[in-house]
C-alpha positions as CSV (number, residue, x, y, z in Angstrom):
1,M,28.6,1.4,12.7
2,T,25.4,0.1,14.5
3,D,22.8,-2.0,12.8
4,H,20.0,-0.2,14.8
5,P,18.5,3.3,14.8
6,P,20.1,5.5,17.6
7,R,18.6,5.3,21.0
8,S,17.7,7.8,23.2
9,P,20.7,9.4,25.3
10,A,21.7,7.0,28.3
11,G,19.9,8.1,31.2
12,T,17.5,10.2,29.3
13,S,13.8,9.5,29.9
14,D,11.9,8.7,26.9
15,A,9.2,11.3,27.4
16,L,11.9,13.9,26.7
17,L,12.4,12.2,23.1
18,P,9.9,14.4,20.9
19,Q,7.4,12.3,19.2
20,Q,8.2,13.8,15.8
21,D,11.8,12.7,16.4
22,L,10.9,9.2,17.3
23,A,8.6,8.9,14.3
24,R,11.4,10.2,12.2
25,Q,13.7,7.5,14.0
26,L,11.1,4.8,13.2
27,R,10.9,5.9,9.4
28,L,14.8,5.5,8.9
29,G,14.5,2.3,10.5
30,I,11.8,1.1,8.3
31,A,13.6,2.5,5.1
32,S,17.1,0.9,6.3
33,G,15.2,-2.4,6.9
34,T,16.7,-2.5,10.6
35,M,12.9,-2.3,11.8
36,L,11.4,-5.1,9.6
37,R,11.0,-8.6,9.4
38,G,10.0,-9.6,6.0
39,D,7.2,-7.2,5.0
40,R,6.1,-6.2,8.5
41,L,7.6,-4.4,11.5
42,L,9.4,-6.2,14.2
43,P,7.4,-6.8,17.4
44,E,6.9,-3.9,19.7
45,R,8.7,-5.0,22.4
46,E,11.9,-5.4,20.3
47,M,11.5,-2.1,18.6
48,A,11.0,-0.3,22.1
49,Q,14.4,-1.7,23.1
50,H,16.0,-0.8,20.0
51,L,14.7,3.0,20.2
52,G,14.9,3.4,24.1
53,V,11.5,4.3,24.5
54,S,8.6,2.9,26.1
55,R,6.1,0.7,24.2
56,A,3.4,3.3,25.1
57,R,5.7,6.1,23.4
58,L,6.2,3.5,20.5
59,R,2.6,3.3,19.8
60,Q,2.1,7.0,19.8
61,A,4.6,7.3,17.2
62,L,3.2,4.2,15.2
63,D,-0.4,5.9,15.6
64,L,1.5,8.9,13.4
65,L,3.0,6.9,10.8
66,E,-0.3,5.0,10.3
67,A,-2.2,8.3,10.2
68,E,0.2,9.2,7.3
69,G,-0.4,6.0,5.5
70,A,3.0,4.6,5.9
71,L,1.9,1.8,7.8
72,F,-0.8,-0.7,7.8
73,R,-2.1,-2.6,10.9
74,R,-4.0,-5.9,11.0
75,R,-5.1,-7.2,14.3
76,G,-3.7,-10.8,14.8
77,Q,-1.2,-10.3,12.0
78,G,1.2,-7.2,12.9
79,T,2.0,-3.9,11.5
80,F,2.9,-3.7,7.9
81,V,4.7,-1.5,5.6
82,Q,2.7,-2.3,2.6
83,P,-1.1,-3.5,2.6
84,P,-1.5,-6.5,4.7
85,P,-2.4,-9.9,3.0
86,A,-5.9,-11.3,3.2
87,T,-6.5,-13.1,6.4
88,D,-7.1,-16.2,4.5
89,A,-3.7,-15.9,2.2
90,A,-2.8,-19.4,3.1
91,R,-6.1,-20.8,1.6
92,L,-5.9,-18.3,-1.6
93,K,-2.4,-19.9,-2.4
94,S,-3.6,-22.9,-4.2
95,L,-6.1,-20.8,-6.0
96,A,-3.3,-18.4,-7.3
97,Q,-1.5,-21.3,-8.9
98,R,-4.6,-22.1,-10.9
99,V,-5.6,-18.3,-11.9
100,S,-4.3,-16.6,-14.9
101,P,-3.6,-12.8,-15.2
102,Q,-6.5,-12.6,-17.5
103,E,-8.8,-14.2,-15.2
104,V,-7.5,-11.8,-12.6
105,M,-8.2,-8.7,-14.7
106,E,-11.5,-9.8,-15.5
107,V,-12.4,-9.9,-11.7
108,R,-10.7,-6.5,-11.3
109,L,-12.5,-4.9,-14.1
110,Q,-16.0,-6.0,-12.0
111,I,-14.6,-4.8,-8.7
112,E,-12.3,-1.9,-8.9
113,P,-14.5,0.7,-11.0
114,A,-17.2,0.2,-8.3
115,L,-14.9,0.8,-5.5
116,A,-13.3,3.9,-7.1
117,G,-16.9,5.3,-7.5
118,L,-17.6,4.6,-3.8
119,A,-14.4,6.2,-2.8
120,A,-15.1,9.5,-4.7
121,L,-18.3,9.7,-2.7
122,R,-16.9,8.4,0.8
123,A,-13.3,9.2,1.6
124,D,-12.9,11.7,4.4
125,D,-10.4,14.8,4.2
126,Q,-7.5,12.9,5.6
127,A,-7.9,9.8,3.6
128,R,-7.8,12.3,0.4
129,E,-4.9,13.9,1.6
130,R,-2.9,10.3,1.9
131,F,-4.5,9.2,-1.4
132,A,-3.1,12.3,-3.1
133,Q,0.4,11.4,-1.8
134,A,0.1,7.6,-2.9
135,A,-0.8,8.8,-6.4
136,Q,2.1,10.9,-6.7
137,A,4.2,8.2,-5.5
138,T,3.2,6.0,-8.4
139,L,4.4,9.0,-10.7
140,D,7.8,9.6,-9.0
141,A,8.7,6.0,-8.8
142,P,12.2,5.6,-9.9
143,D,11.9,1.8,-10.9
144,Q,9.7,-1.1,-11.4
145,H,10.1,-2.4,-8.0
146,S,9.3,1.3,-6.3
147,Y,6.3,1.5,-8.9
148,D,5.0,-1.8,-8.0
149,A,4.9,-1.0,-4.4
150,A,3.3,2.1,-4.8
151,D,0.8,1.0,-7.3
152,D,-0.2,-1.4,-4.5
153,V,-0.8,1.0,-1.9
154,F,-2.7,3.4,-4.5
155,H,-5.2,0.9,-5.4
156,Y,-5.5,-0.7,-1.8
157,K,-6.2,3.1,-0.5
158,I,-9.0,3.3,-3.1
159,A,-10.7,-0.1,-1.7
160,E,-10.2,1.4,1.5
161,M,-11.9,5.0,1.1
162,A,-14.9,3.0,-0.4
163,Q,-15.7,2.1,3.5
164,N,-17.3,-1.2,2.4
165,P,-15.7,-4.2,4.6
166,L,-17.1,-6.7,2.4
167,F,-16.0,-5.3,-0.8
168,L,-12.4,-4.5,0.8
169,T,-12.2,-8.4,1.7
170,V,-12.8,-9.0,-1.9
171,Y,-10.3,-6.7,-3.0
172,E,-7.8,-8.1,-0.4
173,A,-8.3,-11.5,-1.8
174,I,-7.6,-10.2,-5.3
175,R,-4.3,-8.6,-4.6
176,T,-3.3,-11.6,-2.4
177,V,-4.0,-13.9,-5.5
178,R,-1.7,-11.4,-7.6
179,A,1.0,-11.1,-5.1
180,Q,1.2,-15.4,-5.0
181,S,0.9,-15.8,-8.8
182,S,3.1,-15.5,-11.7
183,W,1.9,-11.7,-11.8
184,A,5.3,-10.2,-10.9
185,T,6.9,-12.0,-13.5
186,T,4.4,-10.8,-16.1
187,R,4.7,-7.3,-15.0
188,A,8.5,-7.5,-15.2
189,A,8.2,-8.5,-18.8
190,H,5.8,-5.7,-20.2
191,Y,6.3,-2.9,-17.7
192,S,9.0,-0.4,-19.6
193,P,9.7,3.0,-18.0
194,E,7.5,4.5,-20.6
195,V,4.6,2.3,-19.8
196,M,5.0,2.9,-16.0
197,A,4.8,6.7,-16.8
198,V,1.7,6.3,-18.8
199,L,0.1,4.2,-15.8
200,G,1.4,6.8,-13.4
201,Q,-0.5,9.6,-15.5
202,Q,-3.5,7.8,-15.5
203,H,-3.3,7.4,-11.6
204,Q,-3.2,11.3,-11.4
205,T,-6.4,11.6,-13.6
206,L,-8.2,8.9,-11.5
207,A,-7.1,10.7,-8.5
208,A,-8.3,14.1,-9.6
209,A,-11.9,12.6,-10.1
210,I,-12.0,10.7,-6.7
211,L,-10.4,13.9,-4.9
212,K,-13.1,16.1,-6.5
213,G,-16.0,13.6,-5.5
214,D,-17.1,12.8,-8.9
215,S,-18.0,9.2,-8.9
216,P,-19.1,8.6,-12.6
217,A,-15.9,10.1,-13.5
218,A,-13.9,8.0,-11.1
219,T,-15.8,4.6,-12.3
220,Q,-15.1,5.4,-16.0
221,I,-11.5,6.3,-15.6
222,M,-10.8,3.2,-13.3
223,Q,-12.2,1.0,-16.2
224,D,-10.3,2.7,-18.7
225,H,-7.1,2.6,-16.6
226,L,-7.8,-1.4,-16.1
227,H,-8.4,-1.9,-19.6
228,C,-4.8,-0.4,-20.4
229,V,-3.2,-2.5,-17.8
230,A,-4.8,-5.6,-19.0
231,E,-3.8,-4.6,-22.8
232,T,-0.1,-3.9,-21.4
233,L,-0.1,-7.4,-19.5
234,L,-1.7,-9.7,-22.1
235,Q,0.0,-8.7,-25.1
236,S,2.3,-11.2,-26.7
237,P,6.0,-10.9,-25.2
C-alpha cells in the first residue's frame, strides 16, 4: 500500500483529470496526513509530483479547497489546514508564557463581540455559507481534539468576516497566544462532552444571528458565549 494518494494514470495528461477529482484526491491526502507537514501543506512542487499533475492544475484545485474554507493561505508562510499563526508568532511566544487564561479571556471579551457585530453586517454570501458549515462542525465534533479544531476555525471565520485587517491582526495575536500557552491543558481539564455540546449549541445561536445580519444580537450572543467559556475554564478543578 502506497503512502501517497493515487497519481494520474501513467501517460495520461493531467488535463484529463476532472478538477473535482483532483480536489477530492487532495482532500484525501490532507485527511490521511500524506499531504501535510505539521499544520501546513507540502510545497506545491512536492504535491504536484505526488498527484502527477502540473502546478497550474494543482493551484486550481487548491483554489477550490480554499473557497470551501478547507484551507488558509498566508503569503510567505504557506498553505494551512487550520488558520495560520500570526506573522509575529515567535515574538508572541514569550508573551504567551506570561499570560494567564483569565487575561486571555479579558481581551477576548473586549475584541470578539465587536468582531461578531461587524461580521453580521459585512459578510458576503460565500463567507456566510462557509461559516454555517464551520458552526455545524463544532456541534458535530466527536471528541475534544475535533472540537478544538472546529472551534478555532469558527472563531477565526468571524474575525475574517468582520473585514477589518487591523482587527484580524489583533485576533490572530490572541489565538496565537492561546495556542502557545497552557490553554490546551486547561481546556482538556474542563471540556467534557456535555460542555462541548452546550458550547456547540451556543455557536449555532451565534451563527444564526450573524447569518441574519443582526449585528446587535450577534454582539450580545458572542459576549454571553465568552462569559460561559470563561466560567468553564476558570472554575476550580
